[in-house]
Structures are given as structure tokens and as C-alpha cells.
All heavy atoms as an XYZ file, in Angstrom:
723
protein
N      22.470     19.740    -55.734
C      21.283     19.589    -54.869
C      20.108     20.242    -55.630
O      20.253     21.334    -56.123
C      21.517     20.216    -53.537
C      20.347     20.183    -52.687
S      20.505     20.943    -50.967
C      22.192     20.987    -50.594
N      18.981     19.512    -55.675
C      17.811     20.056    -56.326
C      17.192     21.214    -55.540
O      17.398     21.348    -54.282
C      16.778     18.995    -56.555
O      16.178     18.616    -55.396
N      16.395     22.067    -56.228
C      15.747     23.179    -55.517
C      14.749     22.678    -54.404
O      14.677     23.207    -53.357
C      15.003     24.058    -56.535
C      15.897     24.951    -57.315
C      15.093     25.858    -58.180
C      16.036     26.742    -58.982
N      15.302     27.710    -59.759
N      14.044     21.559    -54.768
C      13.081     21.020    -53.820
C      13.804     20.483    -52.610
O      13.367     20.767    -51.445
C      12.285     19.834    -54.417
O      11.672     20.338    -55.618
C      11.305     19.313    -53.510
N      14.926     19.795    -52.781
C      15.693     19.310    -51.640
C      16.245     20.445    -50.810
O      16.202     20.427    -49.557
C      16.810     18.423    -52.158
C      17.566     17.760    -50.996
C      18.507     16.730    -51.486
N      19.256     16.167    -50.355
C      20.396     15.619    -50.477
N      20.988     15.415    -51.637
N      21.071     15.114    -49.400
N      16.683     21.481    -51.445
C      17.200     22.624    -50.750
C      16.142     23.326    -49.898
O      16.401     23.734    -48.794
N      14.970     23.435    -50.436
C      13.846     24.084    -49.696
C      13.433     23.236    -48.525
O      13.154     23.731    -47.468
C      12.660     24.269    -50.661
C      12.771     25.408    -51.603
C      11.566     25.585    -52.429
C      11.668     26.749    -53.471
N      10.523     26.955    -54.207
N      13.376     21.927    -48.737
C      13.027     21.034    -47.625
C      14.088     21.072    -46.469
O      13.687     21.100    -45.323
C      12.876     19.574    -48.143
C      11.572     19.341    -48.843
C      11.479     17.831    -49.206
C      10.142     17.570    -49.898
N       9.975     16.148    -50.206
N      15.341     21.096    -46.898
C      16.402     21.165    -45.921
C      16.322     22.527    -45.174
O      16.541     22.571    -43.943
C      17.785     21.058    -46.608
C      18.888     20.712    -45.640
C      20.131     20.404    -46.459
O      20.491     21.069    -47.422
N      20.834     19.391    -46.023
N      16.079     23.613    -45.837
C      15.919     24.904    -45.250
C      14.783     24.953    -44.236
O      14.862     25.424    -43.104
C      15.799     26.028    -46.321
N      13.668     24.315    -44.632
C      12.487     24.252    -43.787
C      12.799     23.365    -42.521
O      12.392     23.754    -41.426
C      11.283     23.679    -44.520
N      13.560     22.329    -42.691
C      13.928     21.457    -41.562
C      14.761     22.314    -40.599
O      14.469     22.306    -39.345
C      14.720     20.275    -42.096
C      15.233     19.388    -41.050
C      14.469     18.494    -40.326
C      16.573     19.497    -40.659
C      14.981     17.694    -39.294
C      17.114     18.689    -39.672
C      16.293     17.821    -38.945
N      15.739     22.967    -41.064
C      16.609     23.762    -40.132
C      15.853     24.924    -39.531
O      16.112     25.244    -38.407
C      17.921     24.175    -40.855
C      18.849     23.069    -41.025
C      19.113     22.546    -42.294
C      19.401     22.389    -39.965
C      20.016     21.473    -42.465
C      20.298     21.282    -40.078
C      20.543     20.854    -41.408
N      14.959     25.518    -40.266
C      14.141     26.588    -39.722
C      13.270     26.038    -38.547
O      13.087     26.685    -37.540
C      13.231     27.236    -40.827
C      12.525     28.416    -40.351
C      11.817     29.197    -41.493
N      11.000     28.351    -42.387
C      11.341     28.039    -43.638
N      12.456     28.503    -44.131
N      10.575     27.261    -44.327
N      12.770     24.840    -38.779
C      11.941     24.194    -37.721
C      12.753     23.855    -36.495
O      12.309     24.112    -35.300
N      14.011     23.354    -36.658
C      14.872     23.101    -35.551
C      15.175     24.307    -34.740
O      15.200     24.339    -33.491
C      16.208     22.423    -36.036
C      16.163     21.000    -36.434
C      17.553     20.556    -36.898
C      15.653     20.121    -35.308
N      15.430     25.432    -35.465
C      15.718     26.704    -34.833
C      14.513     27.193    -34.023
O      14.612     27.687    -32.915
C      16.182     27.764    -35.811
C      16.755     28.935    -35.180
O      17.560     28.875    -34.315
N      16.324     30.135    -35.635
N      13.312     27.074    -34.587
C      12.131     27.477    -33.940
C      11.892     26.625    -32.634
O      11.465     27.148    -31.616
C      10.866     27.321    -34.911
N      12.178     25.334    -32.704
C      12.095     24.469    -31.531
C      13.052     24.902    -30.436
O      12.684     24.968    -29.270
C      12.340     22.997    -31.875
C      11.202     22.374    -32.643
C      11.521     20.964    -33.131
O      12.443     20.317    -32.597
O      10.787     20.472    -34.020
N      14.269     25.257    -30.883
C      15.271     25.710    -29.912
C      14.795     27.026    -29.212
O      14.941     27.169    -27.997
C      16.622     25.955    -30.671
C      17.832     25.950    -29.847
C      19.124     26.051    -30.610
N      19.030     26.252    -32.091
C      19.258     25.283    -32.969
N      19.674     24.122    -32.672
N      19.140     25.588    -34.284
N      14.240     27.954    -30.004
C      13.761     29.188    -29.444
C      12.620     28.934    -28.512
O      12.536     29.500    -27.411
C      13.405     30.187    -30.592
C      14.613     30.651    -31.295
C      12.608     31.370    -30.015
C      14.357     31.322    -32.592
N      11.626     28.022    -28.898
C      10.554     27.760    -28.055
C      11.012     27.143    -26.728
O      10.477     27.482    -25.635
C       9.565     26.819    -28.788
N      11.970     26.238    -26.798
C      12.506     25.576    -25.576
C      13.143     26.649    -24.699
O      12.912     26.650    -23.457
C      13.458     24.536    -25.925
N      13.852     27.560    -25.254
C      14.533     28.594    -24.475
C      13.540     29.454    -23.767
O      13.651     29.814    -22.575
C      15.464     29.409    -25.444
C      16.162     30.557    -24.807
C      17.272     30.432    -24.002
C      15.862     31.926    -24.965
N      17.667     31.723    -23.619
C      16.843     32.625    -24.228
C      14.941     32.598    -25.699
C      16.868     34.051    -24.154
C      14.947     34.012    -25.624
C      15.879     34.691    -24.867
N      12.453     29.866    -24.484
C      11.446     30.709    -23.873
C      10.697     29.968    -22.780
O      10.388     30.547    -21.715
C      10.423     31.190    -24.942
C      10.975     32.178    -25.971
C       9.969     32.373    -27.100
C      11.250     33.481    -25.256
N      10.452     28.705    -22.921
C       9.847     27.875    -21.872
C      10.724     27.837    -20.603
O      10.241     28.020    -19.521
C       9.478     26.545    -22.351
C       8.312     26.428    -23.354
C       8.242     25.078    -23.972
C       7.016     26.788    -22.647
N      12.021     27.655    -20.803
C      12.991     27.615    -19.696
C      12.934     28.941    -18.977
O      12.934     29.007    -17.742
C      14.357     27.210    -20.175
C      15.430     27.499    -19.129
C      14.400     25.791    -20.635
N      12.912     30.090    -19.735
C      12.833     31.406    -19.135
C      11.565     31.583    -18.326
O      11.551     32.333    -17.325
C      12.928     32.503    -20.176
C      14.278     32.678    -20.804
C      14.148     33.786    -21.920
C      15.331     33.059    -19.816
N      10.524     30.832    -18.672
C       9.246     30.927    -17.870
C       9.210     29.874    -16.755
O       8.136     29.690    -16.119
C       8.069     30.684    -18.816
C       7.886     31.861    -19.786
C       6.698     31.613    -20.676
C       6.459     32.738    -21.632
N       5.593     33.789    -21.029
N      10.358     29.264    -16.484
C      10.424     28.323    -15.379
C      10.144     26.890    -15.667
O      10.044     26.065    -14.750
N       9.979     26.558    -16.924
C       9.785     25.122    -17.226
C      11.106     24.374    -17.388
O      12.097     24.946    -17.738
C       8.965     25.032    -18.547
C       7.529     25.399    -18.419
C       7.084     26.678    -18.577
C       6.575     24.397    -18.082
C       5.784     27.019    -18.400
C       5.234     24.802    -17.952
C       4.847     26.065    -18.109
N      11.012     23.087    -17.251
C      12.168     22.196    -17.524
C      11.796     21.396    -18.731
O      10.684     20.829    -18.782
C      12.379     21.317    -16.259
C      13.519     20.339    -16.411
C      13.815     19.580    -15.127
N      12.638     18.863    -14.644
C      12.345     17.631    -14.940
N      13.081     16.902    -15.716
N      11.224     17.037    -14.418
N      12.644     21.403    -19.743
C      12.397     20.598    -20.905
C      12.770     19.205    -20.561
O      13.905     18.824    -20.274
C      13.289     21.104    -22.075
C      13.066     22.595    -22.330
C      13.045     20.287    -23.325
C      11.606     22.975    -22.656
N      11.768     18.296    -20.665
C      12.019     16.884    -20.324
C      12.215     16.017    -21.558
O      12.733     14.905    -21.424
C      10.902     16.288    -19.415
C      10.889     17.036    -18.084
C       9.527     16.344    -20.066
N      11.817     16.524    -22.706
C      12.043     15.785    -23.956
C      11.960     16.718    -25.148
O      11.181     17.670    -25.138
C      10.981     14.634    -24.125
N      12.799     16.431    -26.122
C      12.792     17.140    -27.405
C      12.684     16.125    -28.472
O      13.345     15.095    -28.475
C      14.130     17.924    -27.650
C      14.301     19.083    -26.727
C      15.681     19.673    -26.935
N      16.090     20.625    -25.969
C      16.266     21.857    -26.143
N      16.163     22.351    -27.339
N      16.542     22.669    -25.148
N      11.841     16.394    -29.473
C      11.607     15.525    -30.607
C      11.371     14.028    -30.161
O      11.976     13.161    -30.577
C      12.791     15.621    -31.564
C      13.047     17.052    -31.948
C      14.071     17.266    -33.030
N      13.261     17.222    -34.265
C      13.710     16.733    -35.402
N      14.949     16.207    -35.467
N      12.989     16.705    -36.456
N      10.509     13.964    -29.166
C      10.153     12.650    -28.565
C       9.360     11.784    -29.597
O       8.254     12.205    -30.048
C       9.319     12.878    -27.343
C       8.919     11.577    -26.646
C       9.813     10.943    -25.833
C       7.634     11.065    -26.725
C       9.504      9.744    -25.189
C       7.276      9.932    -26.107
C       8.206      9.246    -25.315
O       7.845      8.116    -24.734
N       9.920     10.671    -29.939
C       9.348      9.801    -31.029
C       8.679      8.590    -30.392
O       9.232      7.985    -29.528
C      10.425      9.372    -31.957
C      10.897     10.556    -32.754
C      11.763     10.172    -33.922
N      12.095     11.421    -34.556
C      13.193     11.660    -35.205
N      14.129     10.665    -35.327
N      13.430     12.811    -35.798
N       7.435      8.301    -30.916
C       6.717      7.118    -30.502
C       6.285      6.437    -31.786
O       6.481      6.989    -32.854
C       5.446      7.468    -29.702
O       4.479      7.972    -30.575
C       5.730      8.408    -28.557
N       5.716      5.259    -31.679
C       5.217      4.550    -32.849
C       4.068      5.319    -33.480
O       3.699      5.067    -34.643
C       4.933      3.125    -32.525
C       3.842      2.947    -31.462
C       3.639      1.524    -31.049
N       2.886      1.365    -29.862
C       1.546      1.477    -29.829
N       0.867      1.685    -30.896
N       0.918      1.376    -28.681
N       3.475      6.203    -32.739
C       2.277      6.939    -33.193
C       2.600      8.302    -33.725
O       1.681      8.936    -34.310
C       1.232      6.967    -32.070
C       0.712      5.646    -31.577
C      -0.229      5.897    -30.424
C       0.035      4.893    -32.693
N       3.777      8.789    -33.512
C       4.172     10.116    -33.937
C       5.191     10.718    -33.072
O       5.714     10.137    -32.130
N       5.499     12.023    -33.371
C       6.514     12.715    -32.671
C       5.911     13.962    -31.960
O       5.039     14.579    -32.472
C       7.576     13.166    -33.659
C       8.748     13.979    -33.023
C       9.778     14.404    -34.082
O      10.487     13.536    -34.539
O       9.740     15.604    -34.388
N       6.529     14.239    -30.783
C       6.183     15.484    -30.023
C       7.433     16.316    -30.097
O       8.548     15.936    -29.743
C       5.816     15.153    -28.544
C       4.630     14.184    -28.524
C       5.550     16.444    -27.782
C       4.339     13.655    -27.166
N       7.274     17.600    -30.495
C       8.397     18.484    -30.645
C       9.060     18.772    -29.240
O      10.308     18.645    -29.122
C       8.004     19.771    -31.267
C       7.608     19.664    -32.742
O       8.036     18.652    -33.345
O       6.849     20.477    -33.233
N       8.254     19.180    -28.278
C       8.826     19.515    -26.896
C       7.837     18.986    -25.864
O       6.604     19.134    -26.063
C       8.991     21.017    -26.778
C       9.960     21.741    -27.633
C       9.833     23.252    -27.448
C      11.383     21.327    -27.308
N       8.431     18.543    -24.803
C       7.640     18.235    -23.593
C       8.361     18.997    -22.452
O       9.521     18.838    -22.278
C       7.568     16.671    -23.276
C       7.006     15.955    -24.444
C       6.773     16.492    -21.967
C       7.043     14.416    -24.298
N       7.517     19.854    -21.780
C       8.059     20.681    -20.738
C       7.224     20.449    -19.420
O       6.060     20.116    -19.521
C       8.056     22.141    -21.203
N       7.934     20.729    -18.355
C       7.230     20.533    -17.057
C       7.640     21.638    -16.127
O       8.775     22.053    -16.020
C       7.632     19.176    -16.563
C       6.936     18.824    -15.241
C       7.287     17.398    -14.803
N       6.144     16.942    -14.082
C       5.790     15.680    -13.944
N       6.474     14.755    -14.517
N       4.768     15.337    -13.228
N       6.591     22.035    -15.329
C       6.859     22.987    -14.255
C       5.901     22.503    -13.118
O       4.664     22.615    -13.241
C       6.515     24.419    -14.618
C       6.802     25.423    -13.526
C       6.677     26.837    -14.049
N       5.265     27.112    -14.352
C       4.845     28.131    -15.064
N       5.772     29.054    -15.426
N       3.620     28.348    -15.360
N       6.472     21.874    -12.085
C       5.631     21.309    -11.046
C       4.827     20.200    -11.589
O       5.303     19.281    -12.308
N       3.485     20.266    -11.338
C       2.546     19.233    -11.846
C       2.095     19.503    -13.305
O       1.370     18.720    -13.859
C       1.324     19.102    -10.957
C       1.695     18.559     -9.576
O       2.710     17.824     -9.483
O       0.921     18.765     -8.596
N       2.426     20.670    -13.795
C       1.916     21.057    -15.149
C       2.894     20.467    -16.223
O       4.124     20.661    -16.151
C       1.886     22.562    -15.235
C       1.458     23.154    -16.607
C       0.067     22.789    -16.927
C       1.582     24.659    -16.562
N       2.293     19.778    -17.145
C       3.093     19.251    -18.269
C       2.583     19.885    -19.574
O       1.386     19.898    -19.779
C       2.958     17.685    -18.364
C       3.630     17.158    -19.632
C       3.516     17.072    -17.124
N       3.479     20.412    -20.375
C       3.112     20.895    -21.662
C       3.577     20.044    -22.798
O       4.723     19.594    -22.806
C       3.806     22.316    -21.940
C       3.474     23.474    -20.939
C       4.210     24.719    -21.347
C       1.975     23.659    -20.803
N       2.693     19.719    -23.664
C       3.004     18.996    -24.910
C       3.015     20.092    -26.015
O       1.948     20.702    -26.261
C       1.945     17.960    -25.194
C       1.834     16.946    -24.053
C       2.260     17.194    -26.506
C       3.024     16.129    -23.676
N       4.130     20.287    -26.678
C       4.281     21.504    -27.520
C       4.545     21.047    -28.944
O       5.488     20.278    -29.242
C       5.428     22.378    -27.067
C       5.595     23.620    -27.947
C       5.199     22.748    -25.591
N       3.725     21.495    -29.885
C       3.962     21.374    -31.304
C       4.466     22.712    -31.834
O       3.733     23.715    -31.693
C       2.735     20.959    -32.019
C       2.789     20.842    -33.533
C       3.624     19.665    -34.023
O       3.993     18.784    -33.208
O       3.941     19.597    -35.231
N       5.678     22.777    -32.353
C       6.211     24.025    -32.826
C       6.052     24.150    -34.372
O       6.316     23.237    -35.079
C       7.732     24.101    -32.464
C       8.382     25.422    -33.012
C       7.944     23.946    -30.955
N       5.548     25.291    -34.802
C       5.374     25.650    -36.202
C       6.031     26.921    -36.470
O       5.652     27.963    -35.895
C       3.905     25.645    -36.609
C       3.203     24.310    -36.517
C       3.709     23.375    -37.570
C       3.081     22.056    -37.509
N       3.731     21.076    -38.334
N       7.007     26.986    -37.416
C       7.617     28.200    -37.782
C       6.866     28.744    -38.986
O       7.094     28.298    -40.102
C       9.109     27.938    -38.142
N       5.986     29.633    -38.700
C       5.172     30.279    -39.773
C       5.214     31.815    -39.687
O       5.583     32.326    -38.660
C       3.709     29.778    -39.714
C       3.512     28.281    -39.878
C       3.849     27.846    -41.281
N       3.519     26.472    -41.565
C       4.301     25.432    -41.282
N       5.480     25.597    -40.758
N       3.866     24.207    -41.660
N       4.742     32.444    -40.713
C       4.748     33.950    -40.754
C       3.787     34.551    -39.800
O       3.957     35.666    -39.351
C       4.500     34.411    -42.178
N       2.715     33.813    -39.473
C       1.713     34.386    -38.558
C       1.131     33.312    -37.675
O       1.272     32.058    -37.963
C       0.579     35.005    -39.376
O      -0.177     33.978    -39.987
N       0.550     33.678    -36.584
C      -0.091     32.721    -35.642
C      -1.234     31.965    -36.387
O      -1.405     30.762    -36.216
C      -0.662     33.467    -34.422
C      -1.202     32.576    -33.339
C      -0.159     31.593    -32.840
C      -1.657     33.449    -32.200
N      -1.947     32.685    -37.226
C      -3.056     32.042    -37.981
C      -2.487     30.944    -38.906
O      -3.036     29.807    -38.948
C      -3.814     33.025    -38.821
C      -5.022     32.453    -39.579
C      -5.715     33.500    -40.436
O      -5.470     34.672    -40.270
O      -6.546     33.062    -41.223
N      -1.415     31.211    -39.567
C      -0.799     30.207    -40.483
C      -0.267     29.019    -39.643
O      -0.391     27.859    -40.109
C       0.347     30.855    -41.250
N       0.224     29.256    -38.488
C       0.659     28.195    -37.619
C      -0.497     27.336    -37.193
O      -0.386     26.094    -37.204
C       1.435     28.771    -36.415
N      -1.577     27.950    -36.830
C      -2.813     27.217    -36.401
C      -3.332     26.329    -37.584
O      -3.672     25.199    -37.372
C      -3.921     28.189    -35.981
C      -3.764     28.647    -34.571
N      -4.694     28.492    -33.580
C      -2.719     29.254    -33.919
C      -4.322     29.004    -32.460
N      -3.091     29.487    -32.621
N      -3.303     26.901    -38.737
C      -3.791     26.186    -39.887
C      -2.905     25.005    -40.287
O      -3.312     24.046    -40.886
C      -3.904     27.096    -41.118
C      -5.132     28.030    -40.918
C      -5.162     29.079    -42.013
O      -4.283     29.181    -42.886
N      -6.242     29.848    -42.061
N      -1.592     25.027    -39.871
C      -0.652     24.001    -40.229
C      -0.872     22.754    -39.423
O      -0.384     21.663    -39.745
C       0.782     24.587    -40.057
N      -1.537     22.928    -38.257
C      -1.822     21.748    -37.374
C      -3.221     21.259    -37.732
O      -4.227     21.733    -37.268
C      -1.742     22.134    -35.888
C      -1.914     20.917    -35.027
C      -0.368     22.761    -35.565
N      -3.225     20.244    -38.558
C      -4.478     19.678    -39.068
C      -5.114     18.833    -38.027
O      -4.511     18.396    -37.043
C      -4.207     18.809    -40.301
O      -3.400     17.723    -39.928
C      -3.521     19.614    -41.445
N      -6.422     18.478    -38.170
C      -7.036     17.578    -37.199
C      -6.308     16.195    -37.096
O      -6.194     15.647    -36.040
C      -8.456     17.400    -37.813
C      -8.714     18.695    -38.480
C      -7.363     19.049    -39.095
N      -5.808     15.764    -38.261
C      -5.067     14.511    -38.245
C      -3.760     14.664    -37.442
O      -3.412     13.762    -36.674
C      -4.717     14.105    -39.681
C      -3.928     12.800    -39.772
C      -3.531     12.452    -41.208
O      -3.780     13.223    -42.146
N      -2.924     11.313    -41.383
N      -3.095     15.766    -37.575
C      -1.855     16.035    -36.783
C      -2.205     16.120    -35.270
O      -1.484     15.593    -34.455
C      -1.174     17.315    -37.278
N      -3.319     16.784    -34.989
C      -3.744     16.862    -33.618
C      -4.015     15.461    -32.994
O      -3.551     15.211    -31.881
C      -5.004     17.663    -33.481
C      -4.794     19.169    -33.695
S      -3.826     19.937    -32.342
C      -5.000     19.889    -31.031
N      -4.633     14.590    -33.729
C      -4.838     13.237    -33.257
C      -3.548     12.484    -33.030
O      -3.372     11.803    -32.003
C      -5.737     12.459    -34.205
C      -7.204     12.942    -34.142
C      -8.091     11.988    -34.941
N      -7.796     11.930    -36.306
C      -8.279     12.760    -37.259
N      -9.083     13.706    -36.869
N      -7.958     12.647    -38.494
N      -2.583     12.684    -33.936
C      -1.311     12.073    -33.835
C      -0.515     12.544    -32.591
O       0.035     11.786    -31.823
C      -0.488     12.307    -35.062
C       0.944     11.824    -35.070
C       1.761     12.360    -36.279
N       1.799     13.810    -36.471
C       2.447     14.664    -35.704
N       3.191     14.200    -34.652
N       2.445     15.904    -35.940
N      -0.542     13.782    -32.385
C       0.126     14.418    -31.223
C      -0.520     13.991    -29.943
O       0.180     13.583    -28.985
C       0.144     15.971    -31.346
C       0.917     16.462    -32.598
C       0.626     16.676    -30.059
C       0.661     17.861    -32.968
N      -1.818     13.940    -29.878
C      -2.550     13.533    -28.739
C      -2.252     12.027    -28.418
O      -2.016     11.654    -27.227
C      -4.059     13.730    -28.958
C      -4.865     13.390    -27.764
C      -6.354     13.680    -27.872
O      -6.739     14.392    -28.810
O      -7.142     13.141    -27.062
N      -2.223     11.225    -29.419
C      -1.900      9.738    -29.231
C      -0.445      9.609    -28.678
O      -0.221      8.818    -27.749
C      -2.070      9.015    -30.515
N       0.450     10.378    -29.261
C       1.854     10.294    -28.813
C       1.968     10.841    -27.378
O       2.707     10.263    -26.537
C       2.757     11.085    -29.723
N       1.214     11.833    -27.000
C       1.207     12.407    -25.679
C       0.631     11.409    -24.683
O       1.142     11.200    -23.599
C       0.397     13.683    -25.592
N      -0.387     10.683    -25.090
C      -0.987      9.650    -24.249
C       0.022      8.570    -23.898
O       0.120      8.071    -22.782
C      -2.233      9.032    -24.850
C      -3.427      9.929    -24.883
O      -3.428     10.893    -24.074
O      -4.409      9.640    -25.625
N       0.856      8.159    -24.892
C       1.907      7.193    -24.700
C       2.938      7.752    -23.707
O       3.372      7.041    -22.807
C       2.588      6.800    -25.984
C       1.786      5.875    -26.921
C       2.537      5.650    -28.196
C       1.489      4.569    -26.246
N       3.350      9.026    -23.860
C       4.291      9.553    -22.961
C       3.745      9.658    -21.529
O       4.468      9.299    -20.561
C       4.797     10.920    -23.455
C       5.885     11.477    -22.567
C       7.205     11.249    -22.679
C       5.715     12.319    -21.444
N       7.908     11.920    -21.697
C       7.026     12.603    -20.911
C       4.627     12.959    -20.805
C       7.259     13.407    -19.828
C       4.863     13.737    -19.693
C       6.151     13.938    -19.226
N       2.552     10.101    -21.441
C       1.944     10.264    -20.067
C       1.749      8.958    -19.405
O       1.817      8.824    -18.163
C       0.579     10.989    -20.200
C       0.725     12.490    -20.548
C      -0.601     13.050    -20.931
C       1.343     13.266    -19.398
N       1.536      7.874    -20.171
C       1.320      6.501    -19.583
C       2.641      6.000    -18.926
O       2.587      5.144    -18.086
C       0.835      5.545    -20.676
N       3.804      6.534    -19.423
C       5.072      6.084    -18.874
C       5.206      6.817    -17.557
O       5.827      6.592    -16.681
C       6.231      6.431    -19.768
C       6.201      5.533    -20.995
C       7.419      5.854    -21.851
C       7.456      4.838    -22.965
N       8.718      4.919    -23.663
């Protein structure tokens, strides 16, 4: 296995673990996870959670700091997430 492939695989599993932790924390706060890794033709949503009438569309980023996580969500990624969320909400 190449070093690049190994790094990508490690990042993928780190992301899955971060999603699992985020889902667990949301459940502890009273949310019900209604979708994980929800895929649409416009993009993917990591988590969709609901508590009553409140729906959360969650993008999970496993980064060393909150600032780094914010920077990892580019304007293009925000548009993709928003478009995917619109599709989910339309259902």
C-alpha cells in the first residue's frame, strides 16, 4: 500500500469515527439521528438529526482546532451541503 493511500484511508476512518462521536453527542442532547452519510445527486450530508420540529444538517470535520474545521468547509462545500439539505427537506 502506498503512503498516500494509507494516509487517505486513515483520514477516512478518522472521519467515520468523528461522525460516530458527533452522532452520539447529539443523541445525548435528545436528538434522533434520522440519516447518516445521506447521499443525493448534489452531494452528501454527514448527519441529519431531529428533535421535535428542529432539524440539524451536520457537516463533521475531524480537525485539530475549531478554526481549522471552519476553514475546511469552503464556500463551495457550503453550497453543496445546502443543496443536498434542500433536497432532503423537500422529501
